[in-house]
N, C-alpha and C positions, 0 to 999 in steps of 0.2 A: 477288364470287364467281361472277358470270355467266359462262357458257361452260364451266364445269367439269363434266365428267360424273362424278358421284359414284359411280355404279355401276361404271364402269371404274376409277376411283380405288381403290375398295374391292377389286375383283378384283385389280388390279395389286399392291396392298399385300399381299394374302393370298398371291399367288404368290411375291412376293419373300420374305416371312416364311417360307413353307414351304421355299423353295429354300435360304435361308441356314441354316435349321434342319437340313436334311438334310446340307448341306455341312459344318457344324461337327460334327454327329453322326458323319459319316464319318471326319473327322479323329480324333475321340475313340475311336471303335470300333477303327480300325486301330491307334492307339497302344496301346490296351488289349490287342489281339491280339498285338502285337509285343513286349510285355513291360513297357510303362510304364503303370501303373495310376493315374497322377496324375489324369487326366481322370475316371476312374471315381470316385475318392475325392471329387472336386468335383461329382459328379452330372452330368457333361457327356456321358456315354454315354446320351443320351436324345433322343427326338424331341419333347420338351416345349419349345416355343419360348421359354418364360420363362427357361430356364437359359442361353440363348445370346444373348439380346437385348442389344445395345449401344444406349443411348438415342440417341446421335448417329447412328451408322452404320446402325442397323436401323429407326429411326423418323424422326428429324428430316431427315436428309440425303435419304433416298428420297422423303419426302413433298414436300420442296422441289423435287426433280427432277421428280416427277410433275406438280406444279402448274405449273412453269415450262416443261415440255416437254423437259427435258434427258434423256439416256439414263438409265434406271433402274438405278443402281448403288448398292450398299450393302454393309455388312459387319456381322458379328456379333462377339461377344467371341472373341478367338483362343483356341484350345485349348492349354493349356500342355503342353509335352512336356519331360520330364527325360531327356536323351539318355544319362545315366549308367545308366539302367535298361534300355537297349536292348541292352546287352551287345556281343558281337562284331558286326562289320559295322554299327555303329550309324549310320554315314552312309547306307548303303544303306536301312536301315529308316526313317530320318528322311525320306529322299526319298519312300519309299512312303507315309508318313503325310501328307506335304505334298501329294502327287499325289492322295490319296484324295478330297479336297474337290472339286477341279475334275472329277475322274472321275465323282463322284456327280451333278454338274450335267449332264454329258454324257449319262449314263444317263437322267436325268429328261427331258432335251430329246428324246431318241430315243423314249422311251415316249409322251410328249405328242404328238410328231409322228405316231406311229402312230394315236393317238386322233383327231387332226385329219383324217387321211385317211379313217378309218372313218366319222366324222360327215359329212365332205364339205363343201366350200366353199359349197354351196347353203344350208347352215344357218349361215352366217357371222354372222347376227344374234343367235344364241343366247348366253346367258351361259356355257354349258358350252364352246362353241366358243371364245369369247374367253379363257376360263380356260386352255384347252389351248394356244391360240396364244401367249398370254403366257408359259406355261410353257416353250414352245420358245424364244422370243426372249430372255427374261430369263436362262434357264439357260445358253444359248449365250454371252450377254454376260458372265455371271459366270465361266464357265469360261475364256473368252479373256482377260478382265481379270486373273483371278487367276494365270494362267500367264505373265504378263509377268515377265521375269527380273530383277525389282527387289525387294530385300528391303524390307519383311517379307512381301511377297506369296508365295503358294505357289510360283510359278515361280522366285522368288529362292531359296527353300529347296531346290528341286530342283537348281538350278544350283550352289548351295553344296555339295551332296553330290557333284556330278560333278567339281568342281575339287579339285586337290590341290596341296600344296606352297605356293610363294609366291603363286600365283594365288588359292588359297583364302584365304590370309591377307589379301591385298589386298581381296578381295571382302568378307570379313567386316568389314573396317574401314569399309566403306560402309554397313553395316547401320544405325547410328544416324542416317544421313542419308537413309534410304530414302523417308520421306514427303516430304522436300524434293525429292528426285529425281522422285518421282511427281507432285507439284504442278507442278514445272518442265515435265514432259512434257505435262501437261494444259494449262497456260497458253500453251505455245509451239505447241500444235496437233499435236505429235508423237504424243501419246496417240491422238488421233482418227485420224491416218493409220495408226497401227499396229493399232488395234483394229477399226475399221469394216470394212476390206476382208475381214479374216478372218471377222468376225461375219457379214457378208452372204454370203460364200461358203459357210460352214457351214449357214446358214439356208436357202440355196437348195438345198443338197443334201438337207436334211431335208424341205423343203416343196415 
């Protein structure tokens, strides 16, 4: 265990847990506002991390990434949405619900970036500065990752809402294979080439 900075590990995990909690709560809140109360009945319209935690995606996978030096990516339990409750223009509403999660990450990254600038880089050694800096980087990474147009990621759900007719049917048939596609992108290096340039550009804008 030598060489592991447990303080940074704890702060990183806290930031990720907060970011994933707000992300899923944003999905749940927007679904509730747009007519589907499924998430509310399940107690998901909440900022309590316990109702959103996925043991693998929220705890195990991120901790392995942090210890091994891989980019800190994780996920929480997806918020269920019953599109039959969304009424007319359900596709448009479903797109808004899907986009709410990444949008919340962008908002958190912007707020944290303002905090970084207010504190100043001369205080880079403080725990508060590290917390805010990680809030920027992790939330940008989550937003960019989740907007990949691959089901079941949020970007895939947004793209599904934009497609119509045969294109929509073909795309929906890919949904059961979404994780396989995602793993393929990761193992072939395409994931890194897609994510990292956008992540670095947005981070440079904010910081």
